Each structure stands twice: as structure tokens, then as C-alpha cells.
C-alpha positions as CSV (number, residue, x, y, z in Angstrom):
1,M,-3.7,21.2,8.1
2,M,-3.7,18.1,10.5
3,K,0.1,17.8,12.6
4,I,2.5,17.8,9.8
5,N,5.2,20.1,9.7
6,F,5.7,20.2,5.5
7,S,8.8,21.8,5.8
8,E,10.7,19.3,7.6
9,I,9.9,16.7,5.0
10,K,11.6,15.8,1.7
11,G,10.0,12.7,0.6
12,A,6.3,11.5,0.9
13,I,5.8,7.8,0.5
14,F,2.2,6.6,-0.6
15,D,1.2,2.8,-0.1
16,M,-0.5,1.7,-3.0
17,D,-3.8,-0.4,-1.8
18,G,-6.4,1.2,0.5
19,V,-4.3,4.6,0.4
20,I,-4.2,5.8,-3.2
21,V,-7.7,3.7,-3.9
22,D,-9.8,2.4,-1.3
23,N,-10.0,-1.0,-3.0
24,Y,-9.8,-3.2,0.3
25,R,-13.2,-5.2,-0.8
26,Y,-11.8,-5.8,-3.9
27,H,-9.0,-7.3,-3.0
28,L,-11.1,-9.5,-0.5
29,E,-13.5,-10.6,-2.9
30,A,-10.5,-11.6,-5.4
31,W,-8.5,-13.6,-2.9
32,A,-12.1,-15.3,-1.3
33,E,-12.7,-16.5,-5.2
34,F,-9.3,-17.5,-5.8
35,C,-9.2,-19.7,-2.5
36,R,-12.7,-21.0,-3.8
37,D,-11.0,-22.4,-7.0
38,H,-8.1,-24.1,-4.9
39,Q,-10.2,-25.4,-2.4
40,I,-8.8,-23.1,0.5
41,P,-10.9,-22.4,3.1
42,F,-11.5,-18.6,3.6
43,H,-12.5,-16.7,6.1
44,R,-13.0,-12.8,5.8
45,D,-11.8,-11.6,9.0
46,S,-9.0,-13.8,9.6
47,F,-7.7,-13.1,6.4
48,T,-7.9,-9.1,6.6
49,H,-5.7,-8.9,10.2
50,Q,-3.5,-11.9,9.2
51,F,-2.4,-11.0,5.5
52,F,-3.2,-7.1,4.6
53,G,-0.4,-5.3,3.6
54,K,1.5,-8.3,3.4
55,N,3.5,-9.4,-0.5
56,N,2.1,-12.2,-2.4
57,R,5.0,-14.5,-1.5
58,D,4.1,-14.7,2.1
59,I,0.2,-15.1,2.1
60,L,0.1,-18.2,-0.7
61,N,3.1,-19.9,1.3
62,S,1.1,-19.9,4.4
63,L,-2.8,-20.1,2.3
64,F,-0.4,-23.5,0.7
65,G,0.7,-24.5,3.8
66,K,4.2,-24.8,2.1
67,I,7.2,-22.7,0.8
68,L,6.5,-22.4,-2.6
69,S,8.9,-21.8,-6.2
70,D,9.4,-18.2,-7.3
71,S,7.8,-20.0,-10.4
72,D,4.9,-20.9,-8.7
73,V,4.5,-17.6,-6.7
74,R,4.6,-15.4,-9.8
75,V,2.0,-18.0,-11.7
76,L,-0.5,-18.2,-8.8
77,G,-0.1,-14.7,-7.9
78,E,-0.7,-13.1,-11.3
79,E,-3.9,-15.4,-11.2
80,K,-5.2,-13.6,-8.1
81,E,-4.1,-10.2,-9.4
82,S,-5.7,-10.7,-12.7
83,I,-9.0,-11.9,-10.9
84,Y,-8.7,-8.2,-8.8
85,R,-8.5,-6.0,-11.5
86,K,-11.2,-7.2,-13.3
87,L,-13.3,-6.6,-10.4
88,Y,-12.1,-3.6,-9.8
89,S,-11.5,-1.7,-13.1
90,P,-15.2,-0.4,-13.5
91,H,-15.0,1.1,-10.0
92,I,-11.1,2.2,-9.9
93,K,-10.7,5.9,-8.5
94,P,-8.7,8.0,-6.7
95,L,-8.7,8.1,-2.8
96,N,-10.9,11.7,-1.8
97,G,-8.2,14.6,-1.7
98,L,-5.2,12.9,-2.8
99,I,-5.3,15.0,-6.5
100,S,-5.1,18.3,-4.4
101,L,-2.6,16.6,-1.8
102,L,-0.2,15.5,-4.8
103,D,-0.3,19.1,-6.4
104,F,0.4,20.6,-3.4
105,L,3.4,18.1,-2.5
106,K,5.2,18.9,-6.1
107,E,4.3,22.5,-5.5
108,Q,6.4,22.5,-2.1
109,G,9.2,20.2,-3.9
110,I,8.4,17.0,-2.2
111,G,9.4,13.7,-3.9
112,I,6.5,11.4,-4.1
113,A,7.2,7.6,-4.1
114,V,4.8,4.5,-4.4
115,A,6.0,1.9,-2.3
116,S,3.5,-1.2,-2.1
117,S,3.8,-5.0,-1.3
118,A,1.6,-5.4,-4.6
119,P,3.0,-6.5,-8.1
120,Q,4.3,-4.1,-10.5
121,S,1.5,-5.0,-13.1
122,N,-1.1,-3.9,-10.1
123,I,1.4,-0.8,-9.3
124,D,0.8,-0.1,-13.4
125,F,-3.0,-0.6,-13.5
126,T,-3.7,1.8,-10.1
127,I,-1.3,4.6,-11.5
128,Q,-2.5,4.5,-15.4
129,N,-6.4,4.5,-14.1
130,T,-5.9,7.5,-11.9
131,G,-4.0,8.9,-14.0
132,I,-1.0,10.2,-11.1
133,G,1.5,8.9,-13.5
134,K,3.0,12.6,-13.8
135,Y,3.6,13.0,-9.8
136,V,5.3,10.0,-9.0
137,D,9.2,9.9,-8.8
138,V,9.7,6.7,-7.6
139,M,8.2,3.1,-7.7
140,V,9.3,0.3,-5.5
141,N,7.3,-2.8,-5.7
142,G,7.2,-6.0,-3.3
143,D,9.7,-8.0,-5.6
144,M,12.2,-5.5,-5.2
145,V,12.9,-6.1,-2.1
146,Q,14.0,-9.6,0.6
147,R,11.8,-9.5,3.5
148,G,8.0,-7.8,3.3
149,K,6.2,-5.5,5.7
150,P,6.2,-5.4,8.6
151,H,10.1,-5.3,7.9
152,P,10.8,-1.5,6.5
153,D,12.9,-2.8,3.6
154,I,10.4,-1.5,1.3
155,F,10.4,2.1,2.7
156,I,13.8,2.0,2.9
157,K,14.2,1.1,-0.8
158,A,11.9,4.2,-1.7
159,A,14.2,6.6,0.4
160,E,17.1,5.3,-1.2
161,M,15.3,5.9,-4.9
162,L,14.2,9.6,-3.6
163,N,17.8,10.0,-2.2
164,I,16.4,11.6,0.9
165,Y,17.0,10.3,4.7
166,P,14.3,8.1,5.6
167,G,13.6,10.6,9.0
168,K,12.8,13.1,6.5
169,C,10.0,10.9,4.9
170,L,6.2,10.4,5.7
171,V,4.2,7.8,5.0
172,F,0.9,7.4,4.5
173,E,-0.2,3.4,4.9
174,D,-3.8,1.4,5.7
175,S,-2.4,-1.4,7.4
176,F,-1.2,-2.6,10.1
177,A,1.7,-4.1,8.8
178,G,2.6,-1.3,6.8
179,I,2.5,1.0,9.8
180,E,5.0,-0.8,11.8
181,A,7.2,-1.2,8.6
182,A,7.6,2.5,8.1
183,K,7.9,3.4,12.1
184,N,10.8,0.1,11.6
185,A,12.3,2.7,9.2
186,G,12.3,5.5,11.3
187,M,9.5,7.8,8.9
188,T,6.5,9.6,10.0
189,V,3.4,7.6,9.6
190,V,0.0,8.8,8.9
191,A,-2.8,6.4,9.1
192,V,-5.4,5.6,6.6
193,A,-8.4,4.1,7.5
194,T,-10.0,2.2,4.9
195,T,-9.0,-1.1,5.4
196,H,-9.3,-0.5,9.1
197,D,-11.5,1.6,10.9
198,K,-10.1,4.6,12.9
199,S,-11.1,3.0,16.2
200,E,-8.8,-0.1,15.4
201,H,-5.9,1.7,15.1
202,L,-3.5,3.3,18.2
203,P,-4.6,6.2,19.4
204,N,-0.8,7.5,19.5
205,N,-1.0,7.5,15.1
206,L,-2.1,10.3,13.0
207,I,-5.2,9.7,11.7
208,I,-7.7,9.9,8.5
209,C,-10.2,8.9,6.7
210,D,-9.3,10.3,3.0
211,F,-6.6,13.0,2.1
212,T,-9.2,15.8,2.1
213,E,-8.4,16.2,6.4
214,I,-5.0,16.9,5.5
215,L,-5.2,20.0,3.6
216,Q,-7.9,21.6,5.3
């Protein structure tokens, strides 16, 4: 195994997009289509670095240049997510090695959470279509916390729901905002190099391309 002492870990927290599934380009295509529909300029690279890992409220407020109402955020967010689910539905599959890792974590008695800035509709879509529901003890979505990543709120919430001390939790994250959030929560972080290349991640991070590198 890579440099993780699983005997010290009581909870494993998985971000969803770019971690459970490698869906970066489908979200990007969905945002591009959404921005075209609303006549909003869209630049692929700057969008990725500015927004990936953040919640829809923060993204939409920035795109529209104003503070949107809760109702507008829900409607516009679901408009974008429905585009994404339509694009990704024929291609969805768990990231390589995920199921084997989840089996291992369950055998070790480690609690498992999914903590994603995504709306619950996308979490349900992903869990159902990857078949991992039987492994997941806790789900936390972006609407369940006040502040999005890089604030630690979503990971702290997941630890509370697992009833596990944050320092005993291991987080799998792909986005820079998510990695920072997990570190701010006092948790061990493994960076998953899907959305960002390995060379883009900080050299002191634990970095994997997929989960086959964990249980070698």
C-alpha cells in the first residue's frame, strides 16, 4: 500500500466529482452549454481553475455577477445539472479501483462518507449508477453547509455525521479548493489526479491517478 496507515483511520470521506467518477470533461461541457444558453463568456482553462470544487451558488453568483436568490440558484443550478446528467449518463462508471478500496474499507470497519459540493440530485445519480450505495454510510451535499470549499464545513459535517474525530478521517479529493478544505478540517488528504494533472499538485501531497495505486 502507499503511505497510508489505515490502522489510524476511522473514517474515509470521498468527494464525488473527479473522485468517485472521472467526470470532469462532462461537467465542463455542461457548463459551456449552460453559459452559451445564457450568453455568458466561457473560457475552459480559467473556469476550471476558478470554479472546480466549488458549489453552484458560488459559481452562479460569480457567472451572473450578482447575488442570486435561493430560488434562482436552485432553478439555474438544476438547469445546468440536468444538462450534465444527460451528457454523462451513457458513460458513467466508478473510477478504477474504487470498488476494491470500498470493500477493503468495509472489511476494516472504516466509516465511509460522500461529501460533495454537488446537489443531492447529482449525488443520487452517481451513487445509483455506480452501484456503491451499499458502501456509503453518510452523504453530505453542498446545501447542508453554509460555506463551500475551501472552507472545511462540508468535511467537518461528514465527520460529525460519521461520529468520528476529524483527525481520524482520510479524504480523497481532486480539486485544489477541496484539498485545501480537507486540510483546513485537520484531515489527511489524498489528491486524485483526474481534474488536474499530477504535476499541478503540490509535491508534498499524497497523489494517485486512481484507486488501484492504494491497494497495490
